[in-house]
MMTF fields as JSON, N, C-alpha, C and O atoms, coordinates in Angstrom:
{
  "mmtfVersion": "1.0.0",
  "mmtfProducer": "UNKNOWN",
  "numBonds": 299,
  "numAtoms": 300,
  "numGroups": 75,
  "numChains": 1,
  "numModels": 1,
  "chainsPerModel": [1],
  "groupsPerChain": [75],
  "chainIdList": ["A"],
  "bondAtomList": [4, 2, 8, 6, 12, 10, 16, 14, 20, 18, 24, 22, 28, 26, 32, 30, 36, 34, 40, 38, 44, 42, 48, 46, 52, 50, 56, 54, 60, 58, 64, 62, 68, 66, 72, 70, 76, 74, 80, 78, 84, 82, 88, 86, 92, 90, 96, 94, 100, 98, 104, 102, 108, 106, 112, 110, 116, 114, 120, 118, 124, 122, 128, 126, 132, 130, 136, 134, 140, 138, 144, 142, 148, 146, 152, 150, 156, 154, 160, 158, 164, 162, 168, 166, 172, 170, 176, 174, 180, 178, 184, 182, 188, 186, 192, 190, 196, 194, 200, 198, 204, 202, 208, 206, 212, 210, 216, 214, 220, 218, 224, 222, 228, 226, 232, 230, 236, 234, 240, 238, 244, 242, 248, 246, 252, 250, 256, 254, 260, 258, 264, 262, 268, 266, 272, 270, 276, 274, 280, 278, 284, 282, 288, 286, 292, 290, 296, 294],
  "bondOrderList": [1, 1, 1, 1, 1, 1, 1, 1, 1, 1, 1, 1, 1, 1, 1, 1, 1, 1, 1, 1, 1, 1, 1, 1, 1, 1, 1, 1, 1, 1, 1, 1, 1, 1, 1, 1, 1, 1, 1, 1, 1, 1, 1, 1, 1, 1, 1, 1, 1, 1, 1, 1, 1, 1, 1, 1, 1, 1, 1, 1, 1, 1, 1, 1, 1, 1, 1, 1, 1, 1, 1, 1, 1, 1],
  "groupList": [{"groupName": "MET", "atomNameList": ["N", "CA", "C", "O"], "elementList": ["N", "C", "C", "O"], "formalChargeList": [0, 0, 0, 0], "bondAtomList": [1, 0, 2, 1, 3, 2], "bondOrderList": [1, 1, 2], "singleLetterCode": "M", "chemCompType": "L-PEPTIDE LINKING"}, {"groupName": "LEU", "atomNameList": ["N", "CA", "C", "O"], "elementList": ["N", "C", "C", "O"], "formalChargeList": [0, 0, 0, 0], "bondAtomList": [1, 0, 2, 1, 3, 2], "bondOrderList": [1, 1, 2], "singleLetterCode": "L", "chemCompType": "L-PEPTIDE LINKING"}, {"groupName": "GLY", "atomNameList": ["N", "CA", "C", "O"], "elementList": ["N", "C", "C", "O"], "formalChargeList": [0, 0, 0, 0], "bondAtomList": [1, 0, 2, 1, 3, 2], "bondOrderList": [1, 1, 2], "singleLetterCode": "G", "chemCompType": "PEPTIDE LINKING"}, {"groupName": "ILE", "atomNameList": ["N", "CA", "C", "O"], "elementList": ["N", "C", "C", "O"], "formalChargeList": [0, 0, 0, 0], "bondAtomList": [1, 0, 2, 1, 3, 2], "bondOrderList": [1, 1, 2], "singleLetterCode": "I", "chemCompType": "L-PEPTIDE LINKING"}, {"groupName": "PRO", "atomNameList": ["N", "CA", "C", "O"], "elementList": ["N", "C", "C", "O"], "formalChargeList": [0, 0, 0, 0], "bondAtomList": [1, 0, 2, 1, 3, 2], "bondOrderList": [1, 1, 2], "singleLetterCode": "P", "chemCompType": "L-PEPTIDE LINKING"}, {"groupName": "ARG", "atomNameList": ["N", "CA", "C", "O"], "elementList": ["N", "C", "C", "O"], "formalChargeList": [0, 0, 0, 0], "bondAtomList": [1, 0, 2, 1, 3, 2], "bondOrderList": [1, 1, 2], "singleLetterCode": "R", "chemCompType": "L-PEPTIDE LINKING"}, {"groupName": "HIS", "atomNameList": ["N", "CA", "C", "O"], "elementList": ["N", "C", "C", "O"], "formalChargeList": [0, 0, 0, 0], "bondAtomList": [1, 0, 2, 1, 3, 2], "bondOrderList": [1, 1, 2], "singleLetterCode": "H", "chemCompType": "L-PEPTIDE LINKING"}, {"groupName": "SER", "atomNameList": ["N", "CA", "C", "O"], "elementList": ["N", "C", "C", "O"], "formalChargeList": [0, 0, 0, 0], "bondAtomList": [1, 0, 2, 1, 3, 2], "bondOrderList": [1, 1, 2], "singleLetterCode": "S", "chemCompType": "L-PEPTIDE LINKING"}, {"groupName": "PHE", "atomNameList": ["N", "CA", "C", "O"], "elementList": ["N", "C", "C", "O"], "formalChargeList": [0, 0, 0, 0], "bondAtomList": [1, 0, 2, 1, 3, 2], "bondOrderList": [1, 1, 2], "singleLetterCode": "F", "chemCompType": "L-PEPTIDE LINKING"}, {"groupName": "VAL", "atomNameList": ["N", "CA", "C", "O"], "elementList": ["N", "C", "C", "O"], "formalChargeList": [0, 0, 0, 0], "bondAtomList": [1, 0, 2, 1, 3, 2], "bondOrderList": [1, 1, 2], "singleLetterCode": "V", "chemCompType": "L-PEPTIDE LINKING"}, {"groupName": "GLN", "atomNameList": ["N", "CA", "C", "O"], "elementList": ["N", "C", "C", "O"], "formalChargeList": [0, 0, 0, 0], "bondAtomList": [1, 0, 2, 1, 3, 2], "bondOrderList": [1, 1, 2], "singleLetterCode": "Q", "chemCompType": "L-PEPTIDE LINKING"}, {"groupName": "THR", "atomNameList": ["N", "CA", "C", "O"], "elementList": ["N", "C", "C", "O"], "formalChargeList": [0, 0, 0, 0], "bondAtomList": [1, 0, 2, 1, 3, 2], "bondOrderList": [1, 1, 2], "singleLetterCode": "T", "chemCompType": "L-PEPTIDE LINKING"}, {"groupName": "ALA", "atomNameList": ["N", "CA", "C", "O"], "elementList": ["N", "C", "C", "O"], "formalChargeList": [0, 0, 0, 0], "bondAtomList": [1, 0, 2, 1, 3, 2], "bondOrderList": [1, 1, 2], "singleLetterCode": "A", "chemCompType": "L-PEPTIDE LINKING"}, {"groupName": "TRP", "atomNameList": ["N", "CA", "C", "O"], "elementList": ["N", "C", "C", "O"], "formalChargeList": [0, 0, 0, 0], "bondAtomList": [1, 0, 2, 1, 3, 2], "bondOrderList": [1, 1, 2], "singleLetterCode": "W", "chemCompType": "L-PEPTIDE LINKING"}, {"groupName": "GLU", "atomNameList": ["N", "CA", "C", "O"], "elementList": ["N", "C", "C", "O"], "formalChargeList": [0, 0, 0, 0], "bondAtomList": [1, 0, 2, 1, 3, 2], "bondOrderList": [1, 1, 2], "singleLetterCode": "E", "chemCompType": "L-PEPTIDE LINKING"}],
  "groupTypeList": [0, 1, 2, 3, 4, 5, 5, 6, 7, 6, 8, 9, 8, 2, 9, 3, 10, 7, 2, 1, 11, 7, 1, 3, 12, 12, 2, 3, 12, 7, 8, 4, 12, 12, 2, 11, 1, 1, 8, 9, 10, 6, 13, 1, 12, 7, 13, 1, 3, 12, 13, 1, 12, 0, 1, 4, 3, 9, 1, 1, 12, 12, 4, 12, 3, 5, 7, 8, 7, 1, 5, 1, 11, 5, 14],
  "groupIdList": [1, 2, 3, 4, 5, 6, 7, 8, 9, 10, 11, 12, 13, 14, 15, 16, 17, 18, 19, 20, 21, 22, 23, 24, 25, 26, 27, 28, 29, 30, 31, 32, 33, 34, 35, 36, 37, 38, 39, 40, 41, 42, 43, 44, 45, 46, 47, 48, 49, 50, 51, 52, 53, 54, 55, 56, 57, 58, 59, 60, 61, 62, 63, 64, 65, 66, 67, 68, 69, 70, 71, 72, 73, 74, 75],
  "secStructList": [7, 7, 7, 3, 3, 4, 4, 4, 2, 2, 2, 2, 2, 2, 2, 2, 2, 2, 2, 2, 2, 2, 2, 2, 2, 2, 2, 2, 2, 2, 1, 1, 7, 7, 7, 4, 4, 4, 2, 2, 2, 2, 2, 2, 2, 2, 2, 2, 2, 2, 2, 2, 2, 2, 2, 2, 2, 2, 2, 2, 2, 2, 2, 2, 2, 2, 2, 2, 2, 2, 2, 2, 3, 3, 7],
  "xCoordList": [-68.018, -67.121, -67.706, -68.813, -66.958, -67.402, -68.371, -69.103, -68.395, -69.311, -68.931, -69.805, -67.663, -67.196, -67.303, -66.905, -67.821, -67.945, -66.59, -65.572, -66.589, -65.365, -64.599, -63.373, -65.309, -64.618, -63.656, -62.799, -63.789, -62.901, -61.814, -61.089, -61.695, -60.727, -59.289, -58.462, -58.982, -57.608, -57.29, -56.141, -58.304, -58.082, -57.87, -57.005, -58.661, -58.509, -57.114, -56.432, -56.705, -55.369, -54.302, -53.378, -54.432, -53.451, -53.378, -52.29, -54.528, -54.546, -53.848, -53.043, -54.159, -53.541, -52.043, -51.244, -51.663, -50.246, -49.451, -48.37, -49.98, -49.245, -49.166, -48.167, -50.199, -50.154, -49.061, -48.303, -48.979, -47.941, -46.552, -45.633, -46.414, -45.118, -44.653, -43.514, -45.535, -45.136, -44.884, -44.032, -45.609, -45.386, -43.962, -43.257, -43.554, -42.213, -41.142, -40.128, -41.373, -40.383, -40.202, -39.078, -41.276, -41.16, -40.352, -39.568, -40.535, -39.751, -38.273, -37.43, -37.953, -36.555, -35.975, -34.858, -36.728, -36.246, -36.062, -35.195, -36.844, -36.75, -35.629, -35.244, -35.107, -34.112, -32.835, -32.433, -32.178, -30.933, -31.236, -31.523, -31.171, -31.459, -30.244, -29.34, -30.242, -29.1, -29.38, -30.528, -28.304, -28.438, -28.882, -28.89, -29.248, -29.776, -28.749, -29.123, -27.464, -26.432, -26.294, -25.959, -26.546, -26.416, -27.764, -27.87, -28.796, -30.146, -30.241, -30.781, -29.726, -29.854, -29.133, -29.669, -27.939, -27.201, -27.976, -28.121, -28.468, -29.22, -30.539, -30.957, -31.192, -32.46, -32.259, -33.021, -31.215, -30.954, -30.554, -30.982, -29.744, -29.362, -30.575, -30.732, -31.439, -32.653, -33.585, -34.199, -33.691, -34.539, -34.029, -34.816, -32.711, -32.15, -32.381, -32.783, -32.135, -32.367, -33.844, -34.181, -34.734, -36.175, -36.608, -37.401, -36.097, -36.469, -35.996, -36.745, -34.743, -34.217, -34.982, -35.163, -35.424, -36.202, -37.628, -38.185, -38.219, -39.623, -39.828, -40.885, -38.851, -39.031, -39.438, -40.459, -38.7, -39.154, -40.429, -41.242, -40.613, -41.825, -43.053, -44.046, -42.997, -44.127, -44.376, -45.523, -43.314, -43.48, -44.102, -44.917, -43.728, -44.287, -45.665, -46.498, -45.92, -47.194, -48.296, -49.475, -47.943, -48.95, -50.059, -51.229, -49.75, -50.848, -51.79, -53.004, -51.237, -52.076, -52.926, -54.096, -52.342, -53.089, -54.191, -55.305, -53.894, -54.908, -56.051, -57.217, -55.737, -56.769, -57.622, -58.846, -56.978, -57.696, -58.59, -59.724, -58.078, -58.892, -60.089, -61.155, -59.928, -61.067, -62.113, -63.307, -61.669, -62.635, -63.369, -64.492, -62.742, -63.38, -64.37, -65.153, -64.352, -65.194, -66.185, -66.087, -67.129, -68.124, -68.265, -67.822, -68.893, -69.125, -70.056, -70.367],
  "yCoordList": [6.472, 6.158, 6.658, 6.271, 7.521, 7.978, 9.147, 9.392, 9.876, 10.988, 12.228, 13.026, 12.414, 13.616, 14.772, 14.611, 15.919, 17.042, 17.434, 17.434, 17.764, 18.082, 19.233, 19.286, 20.154, 21.3, 20.865, 21.646, 19.636, 19.111, 18.203, 17.556, 18.15, 17.222, 17.527, 16.618, 18.794, 19.106, 18.493, 18.142, 18.362, 17.699, 16.198, 15.594, 15.605, 14.181, 13.93, 12.977, 14.806, 14.705, 14.773, 13.961, 15.735, 15.9, 14.699, 14.299, 14.118, 12.938, 11.763, 11.07, 11.543, 10.431, 10.662, 9.758, 11.866, 12.15, 12.08, 11.492, 12.672, 12.619, 11.2, 10.829, 10.401, 8.999, 8.228, 7.491, 8.399, 7.724, 8.209, 7.411, 9.515, 10.091, 9.622, 9.186, 9.714, 9.316, 7.816, 7.387, 7.018, 5.574, 5.246, 4.481, 5.827, 5.565, 6.193, 5.561, 7.445, 8.125, 7.415, 7.313, 6.928, 6.215, 4.933, 4.58, 4.24, 3.034, 3.341, 2.619, 4.423, 4.815, 5.272, 4.894, 6.083, 6.595, 5.476, 5.58, 4.435, 3.329, 2.358, 1.55, 2.422, 1.443, 1.444, 0.383, 2.59, 2.531, 2.485, 3.516, 1.321, 1.159, 1.618, 0.834, 2.893, 3.485, 3.567, 3.527, 3.68, 3.905, 5.326, 6.161, 5.602, 6.919, 8.038, 9.183, 7.732, 8.765, 9.298, 10.466, 8.464, 8.864, 9.189, 9.302, 9.337, 9.539, 10.731, 10.598, 11.896, 13.103, 12.925, 13.3, 12.365, 12.122, 11.209, 11.498, 10.113, 9.158, 9.758, 9.519, 10.537, 11.16, 12.121, 12.097, 12.981, 13.921, 13.196, 13.578, 12.164, 11.392, 10.708, 10.698, 10.132, 9.488, 10.488, 10.194, 11.69, 12.725, 13.098, 13.223, 13.277, 13.653, 12.551, 12.831, 11.321, 10.195, 10.118, 9.924, 10.271, 10.214, 11.339, 11.117, 12.541, 13.677, 13.46, 13.7, 13.001, 12.745, 11.619, 11.655, 10.632, 9.536, 9.967, 9.552, 10.799, 11.183, 12.216, 12.236, 13.066, 14.122, 13.582, 14.023, 12.655, 12.15, 11.318, 11.328, 10.6, 9.792, 10.683, 10.405, 11.755, 12.675, 13.352, 13.487, 13.777, 14.437, 13.505, 13.938, 12.242, 11.285, 10.784, 10.5, 10.672, 10.136, 11.183, 10.828, 12.47, 13.519, 13.479, 13.587, 13.328, 13.279, 12.087, 12.222, 10.932, 9.758, 9.949, 9.566, 10.536, 10.792, 11.807, 11.647, 12.846, 13.855, 13.215, 13.475, 12.388, 11.696, 10.807, 10.779, 10.087, 9.212, 10.024, 9.632, 11.159, 11.995, 12.575, 12.748, 12.88, 13.385, 12.287, 12.575, 11.036, 9.924, 9.672, 9.169, 10.017, 9.825, 10.928, 10.786, 12.021, 13.168, 13.427, 12.832, 14.312, 14.662, 16.166, 16.871, 16.662, 18.116, 18.629, 19.82],
  "zCoordList": [-5.203, -4.11, -2.784, -2.408, -2.075, -0.758, -0.828, 0.132, -1.942, -2.09, -1.312, -0.973, -1.02, -0.336, -1.327, -2.481, -0.926, -1.858, -2.46, -1.767, -3.746, -4.479, -3.85, -3.942, -3.211, -2.605, -1.497, -1.083, -1.019, 0.02, -0.553, 0.202, -1.879, -2.49, -2.079, -2.01, -1.806, -1.386, -0.023, 0.245, 0.843, 2.132, 1.927, 2.561, 1.039, 0.738, 0.167, 0.545, -0.751, -1.331, -0.243, -0.223, 0.652, 1.725, 2.646, 3.062, 2.969, 3.839, 3.161, 3.783, 1.885, 1.165, 1.007, 1.252, 0.599, 0.389, 1.694, 1.732, 2.753, 4.022, 4.558, 5.175, 4.336, 4.763, 4.056, 4.686, 2.742, 1.97, 2.381, 2.567, 2.518, 2.878, 4.256, 4.421, 5.231, 6.588, 6.692, 7.471, 5.921, 5.931, 5.487, 6.145, 4.375, 3.864, 4.759, 5.056, 5.189, 6.031, 7.366, 7.859, 7.954, 9.228, 9.068, 9.949, 7.962, 7.711, 7.572, 8.104, 6.852, 6.69, 8.024, 8.376, 8.769, 10.05, 11.077, 11.944, 10.997, 11.951, 11.619, 12.464, 10.42, 9.981, 10.813, 11.29, 11.009, 11.8, 13.303, 13.912, 13.881, 15.304, 16.105, 16.394, 16.455, 17.164, 18.659, 19.104, 19.413, 20.849, 21.118, 20.215, 22.348, 22.687, 22.547, 22.295, 22.706, 22.602, 21.176, 20.979, 20.204, 18.803, 18.169, 16.948, 19.003, 18.488, 17.539, 16.441, 17.943, 17.126, 15.791, 14.747, 15.811, 14.565, 13.632, 12.445, 14.173, 13.358, 12.879, 11.747, 13.741, 13.373, 12.208, 11.241, 12.298, 11.214, 9.92, 8.831, 10.047, 8.861, 8.248, 7.027, 9.092, 8.599, 7.939, 6.914, 8.539, 7.953, 6.567, 5.628, 6.431, 5.134, 4.104, 2.974, 4.481, 3.574, 3.203, 2.035, 4.197, 3.934, 3.005, 2.09, 3.233, 2.389, 0.956, 0.009, 0.795, -0.546, -1.246, -2.463, -0.489, -1.071, -1.402, -2.418, -0.542, -0.722, -1.818, -2.449, -2.057, -3.037, -4.404, -4.933, -5.001, -6.311, -6.215, -7.139, -5.111, -4.965, -4.92, -5.593, -4.131, -4.027, -5.368, -5.793, -6.032, -7.324, -8.358, -9.173, -8.332, -9.285, -8.871, -9.732, -7.573, -7.089, -7.036, -7.053, -6.971, -6.799, -7.851, -7.482, -9.148, -10.126, -9.914, -10.065, -9.569, -9.324, -8.067, -8.043, -7.032, -5.798, -6.053, -5.556, -6.818, -7.149, -7.916, -7.619, -8.891, -9.661, -8.756, -8.882, -7.851, -6.92, -5.983, -5.711, -5.488, -4.588, -5.328, -4.736, -6.617, -7.405, -7.62, -7.696, -7.718, -7.847, -6.534, -6.54, -5.404, -4.092, -3.76, -2.821, -4.508, -4.205, -5.34, -6.414, -5.088, -6.11, -6.156, -5.249, -7.236, -7.4, -6.335, -6.309]
}
């Protein structure tokens, strides 16, 4: 693959995981198109929904992401 040294696999893992997490969370946070007066309420509600949605996804995706990051790196 890319030949990134294995000692950096935790960084590769973090980049992949944060990318997936922020992609989904941004979609959830963008869904309720609220006016500026209700921004904080909607933001907090979106954050809670995103966190509740991401927790099982991250827990289930972490092993696959770790495996993928190990394939992208070398010893």
